[in-house]
C-alpha positions as CSV (number, residue, x, y, z in Angstrom):
1,M,0.0,0.0,0.0
2,N,1.4,3.4,-0.9
3,L,1.5,6.4,1.4
4,H,-1.2,8.2,-0.5
5,T,-3.7,5.4,0.0
6,S,-3.0,5.2,3.7
7,T,-3.4,9.0,3.9
8,Q,-6.8,8.7,2.2
9,D,-7.8,6.0,4.7
10,K,-6.7,8.1,7.6
11,M,-8.7,11.0,6.2
12,K,-11.8,8.8,6.2
13,L,-11.2,7.6,9.8
14,V,-10.7,11.1,11.1
15,K,-13.8,12.4,9.3
16,T,-15.8,9.6,10.8
17,A,-14.5,10.4,14.3
18,W,-15.3,14.1,13.7
19,D,-18.8,13.3,12.5
20,K,-19.5,11.3,15.7
21,A,-18.0,13.9,18.1
22,P,-20.3,16.2,20.1
23,A,-20.5,19.9,19.1
24,G,-18.1,22.1,21.0
25,P,-14.6,23.6,21.0
26,K,-12.9,20.3,20.5
27,K,-14.9,19.6,17.4
28,D,-14.3,23.1,16.1
29,A,-10.6,22.8,16.6
30,A,-10.5,19.4,14.9
31,L,-12.4,20.9,11.9
32,T,-9.7,23.5,11.5
33,H,-7.0,20.8,11.4
34,Y,-9.1,18.6,9.1
35,Q,-9.6,21.4,6.6
36,A,-5.8,21.9,6.7
37,A,-5.4,18.2,6.0
38,E,-7.8,18.5,3.0
39,T,-5.7,21.4,1.6
40,A,-2.5,19.4,2.0
41,M,-4.1,16.4,0.4
42,T,-5.2,18.5,-2.6
43,A,-1.6,19.7,-2.9
44,K,-0.4,16.1,-2.7
45,N,1.6,16.9,0.4
46,D,1.1,13.7,2.4
47,P,3.5,14.6,5.3
48,D,1.6,17.8,6.1
49,C,-1.7,16.1,5.6
50,L,-0.8,13.4,8.1
51,K,0.5,16.0,10.5
52,S,-2.8,17.8,10.3
53,L,-4.8,14.6,10.8
54,D,-2.8,13.8,13.9
55,A,-3.6,17.3,15.2
56,A,-7.3,16.8,14.5
57,T,-7.3,13.4,16.3
58,K,-5.6,15.0,19.3
59,A,-8.1,17.9,19.3
60,L,-11.0,15.4,19.5
61,A,-9.4,13.4,22.4
C-alpha cells in the first residue's frame, strides 16, 4: 500500500470520528485541522496532511 492510499484511509477515519463527536470547542478545533489536511491532500503533500490529521485526532481526544 502506498503512502497516498494510507493517507486517504486516515482522512476517512478522522472524518468519521469528527462526525460522531459532540459539538463544541474540541470539534471546532478538529475541523480546522481537518480542513488543513484537505488542503495538504489536494496539494499532494502527504506529510503535512498526516500531521494535520494527527492534530485533528488530538483535538478530538
